[in-house]
C-alpha positions in Angstrom: 0.0 0.0 0.0 1.3 3.4 -0.9 2.1 5.6 2.1 1.5 9.4 1.8 4.5 11.7 1.9 5.4 13.2 5.2 4.5 16.8 5.9 7.1 19.5 6.1 6.5 20.0 9.8 6.9 16.4 10.8 10.2 16.0 12.9 12.8 13.6 11.7 16.6 13.3 12.4 17.5 12.9 8.7 15.7 13.6 5.5 15.0 10.4 3.5 16.4 10.3 0.0 15.2 7.9 -2.8 16.8 7.6 -6.2 14.7 5.9 -9.0 15.5 4.6 -12.5 13.1 4.6 -15.5 14.1 4.1 -19.1 17.7 5.4 -19.2 21.4 4.4 -19.2 22.1 5.0 -15.5 24.6 7.8 -16.3 22.9 10.4 -14.1 22.8 8.0 -11.1 26.5 7.4 -11.6 27.0 11.1 -11.4 25.6 11.0 -7.9 27.9 8.1 -7.0 30.8 10.0 -8.6 30.3 12.6 -5.8 32.4 10.3 -3.6 33.6 12.4 -0.7 30.5 14.7 -1.0 28.3 11.6 -0.9 29.8 10.6 2.5 29.0 14.1 3.8 25.5 13.8 2.4 25.0 10.6 4.3 25.6 12.6 7.6 22.4 14.6 7.0 20.3 12.4 4.8 19.2 8.7 5.0 19.7 7.2 1.6 16.6 5.0 1.9 16.2 3.8 -1.7 19.0 3.7 -4.3 19.3 0.4 -6.1 22.4 1.5 -8.0 24.2 1.7 -4.7 22.5 -0.6 -2.3 20.4 -3.8 -2.5 18.7 -3.1 0.8 16.0 -0.5 0.1 13.7 0.9 2.7 10.0 1.6 2.1 8.6 5.1 1.8 7.5 7.7 2.3 10.5 9.8 1.1 11.4 13.4 1.6 13.2 13.8 -1.7 13.0 11.6 -4.7 15.5 11.9 -7.6 14.2 10.3 -10.8 16.3 9.3 -13.8 14.8 8.1 -17.1 11.8 8.6 -19.3 8.4 6.9 -19.3 8.2 4.4 -22.1 5.8 1.6 -20.8 2.4 1.4 -19.2 4.1 -0.1 -16.0 6.3 3.0 -15.8 3.2 5.2 -15.9 1.8 3.4 -12.9 5.1 3.3 -11.0 5.9 7.1 -11.3 2.4 7.9 -9.9 3.1 5.6 -6.9 6.5 7.3 -6.4 5.0 10.8 -6.6 2.4 9.8 -4.0 5.3 8.7 -1.6 7.5 11.7 -2.2 7.3 15.2 -0.6 9.7 16.6 -3.2 10.3 15.0 -6.6 13.2 16.2 -8.8 13.9 14.8 -12.3 17.5 14.5 -13.3 19.0 14.2 -16.8 17.8 14.5 -20.4 15.7 11.3 -20.3 13.7 12.4 -17.3 13.3 16.0 -18.3 13.0 15.7 -22.1 12.4 12.1 -23.1 16.1 11.3 -23.9 17.5 10.0 -27.1 14.8 7.3 -27.0 12.3 10.0 -27.8 13.3 9.7 -31.4 10.5 7.1 -31.5 8.1 10.0 -31.1 8.8 11.1 -34.7 8.3 7.7 -36.3 6.4 4.4 -36.0 7.8 2.6 -33.0 6.4 -0.7 -34.4 8.8 -0.4 -37.4 11.7 -0.1 -34.9 10.6 -3.1 -32.9 10.2 -5.2 -36.0 13.7 -4.2 -37.2 15.4 -5.0 -33.9 13.6 -7.9 -32.3 13.2 -11.4 -33.7 9.9 -11.8 -31.9 8.3 -8.3 -31.7 5.1 -9.7 -30.3 6.8 -10.1 -26.9 7.7 -6.4 -26.7 5.3 -4.3 -24.6 6.0 -0.5 -25.0 4.3 2.8 -25.5 4.4 4.7 -28.8 6.3 7.5 -27.2 9.0 8.3 -24.8 8.0 11.2 -22.5 9.4 13.2 -19.7 8.3 12.5 -16.1 6.5 15.9 -16.0 4.1 14.6 -18.6 2.6 12.2 -16.0 3.1 13.8 -12.6 3.9 17.1 -10.9 7.7 17.7 -10.8 9.2 20.2 -8.3 12.4 20.8 -10.1 14.1 19.7 -13.3 17.9 19.3 -13.5 19.1 19.1 -17.1 22.1 17.3 -18.7 23.3 14.2 -20.4 24.6 13.3 -17.9 23.9 15.8 -15.2 26.6 18.0 -13.6 27.3 16.5 -10.2 28.0 20.0 -8.7 24.6 21.1 -9.9 23.1 18.0 -8.4 24.7 18.7 -5.0 23.4 22.2 -5.2 19.8 20.9 -5.7 20.2 18.5 -2.7 21.7 21.3 -0.6 18.8 23.6 -1.6 16.3 21.0 -0.5 18.0 20.5 2.9 18.0 24.3 3.5 14.5 24.8 2.0 15.5 27.3 -0.6 15.3 27.4 -4.4 18.2 25.7 -6.2 20.7 28.2 -7.7 21.2 26.6 -11.1 22.0 29.2 -13.8 19.5 29.3 -16.6 21.8 30.9 -19.1 23.3 29.4 -22.3 26.5 27.5 -23.0 27.8 30.7 -24.7 28.2 32.3 -21.3 30.2 29.3 -20.2 32.4 29.7 -23.3 33.1 33.4 -22.3 33.9 32.4 -18.7 36.3 29.7 -20.0 37.9 32.0 -22.5 37.0 29.9 -25.5 37.2 31.3 -29.0 33.7 31.2 -30.5 33.7 28.3 -33.0 30.7 29.9 -34.7 32.3 33.3 -35.3 35.9 32.2 -35.8 35.4 29.0 -37.9 31.8 29.1 -39.1 31.0 25.9 -37.2 27.3 25.4 -36.5 26.8 25.3 -32.7 23.8 24.7 -30.4 25.4 26.8 -27.7 23.2 29.9 -28.0 20.0 27.9 -27.2 21.4 25.3 -24.9 21.3 25.3 -21.1 24.6 25.7 -19.3 26.1 23.0 -17.1 28.7 21.1 -19.2 31.4 23.7 -18.9 31.4 24.3 -22.7 33.5 21.1 -23.2 32.9 20.7 -27.0 33.6 24.3 -28.0 36.8 24.2 -25.9 38.0 21.5 -28.4 36.9 23.5 -31.5 33.6 21.5 -31.9 30.1 22.9 -31.9 27.8 22.3 -29.0 25.5 19.3 -29.4 22.7 20.5 -27.0 23.3 17.9 -24.3 21.8 20.0 -21.6 18.6 20.9 -23.5 17.0 24.3 -24.1 18.1 27.2 -22.0 15.5 29.7 -20.6 13.6 31.3 -23.5 15.6 29.9 -26.4 15.3 31.5 -29.8 15.4 28.3 -31.9 13.9 30.0 -35.0 16.8 32.5 -35.1 19.3 29.6 -34.6 17.7 27.8 -37.6 18.0 30.9 -39.7 21.6 31.4 -39.0 22.6 27.8 -39.3 21.0 27.5 -42.8 21.2 31.0 -44.3 24.5 32.2 -42.9 26.5 29.0 -42.1 25.2 26.9 -45.0 24.1 23.9 -42.8 21.7 21.5 -44.4 18.2 21.3 -42.9 18.7 17.6 -42.1 21.8 18.5 -40.0 19.8 21.1 -38.1 16.9 18.6 -37.4 19.4 16.0 -36.2 20.9 18.4 -33.7 17.5 19.5 -32.4 16.5 15.8 -32.1 19.5 14.7 -30.2 19.6 13.9 -26.4 16.6 16.2 -25.7 14.4 15.3 -28.6 11.1 15.8 -26.7 12.0 19.1 -25.1 9.1 21.3 -26.3 11.3 24.1 -27.7 13.5 21.7 -29.6 10.7 19.4 -30.8 8.5 22.3 -32.0 11.4 23.8 -34.1 12.4 20.4 -35.5 8.8 19.7 -36.6 8.5 23.2 -38.1 11.7 22.6 -40.1 10.5 19.1 -41.1 7.2 20.4 -42.2 8.8 22.9 -44.6 7.9 26.0 -42.6 11.5 26.8 -41.7 14.2 28.8 -43.4 15.2 27.7 -46.9 
């Protein structure tokens, strides 16, 4: 039986943390484990009650904070995320799969039955939904932490904010700001390289531009991205083919609303020629 989440005023020595996996590669959970020394400090103020990546001895809910990795791709996952939401006082989604459907959301633009028939010898045994959707499509989410994988420092900031009952201080600006802070030469301006940086959420430290490669949009749309302008500049000024633009918009964050809408606009012939 699902137990209701505890109220804010209920006393407890330690907040109870749960980490959940849905359809994903486990990379964002590994980012938490990669915290190492910080994770030991975290254990002093939080009880890690459910985290199957780290322990085979889970404790039942309710939970004060649930971190959810992965997208929803099956009917069972729809049921399960609703149960988790009912047991969690605060629910935070982590990573591109949980916040924007992940790379598996490419199925949203095609017929998933064709994919199943091409991959599996006996497709009749496969039970899946037609789409891969973010957790927020199915339940209320208190905060979304973007990235593929997430930035462990940002994750620690989110957990710290929860413990101190304040809003997380995760910058909403673009990768372009990170390039400036790092002292990178702009690959777009200097080399004419198409780059997703102007519309992509910061958090990676501008790794790709630091090595003279365009941003691939791993952290999803930044706050208020101008994807139509990006499309214009990529095609009209940089000479990028429309198919390349669509491929980049449908990368790790294929179902992010801003990226999905622009990719469909381009595919439908309404974009820049």
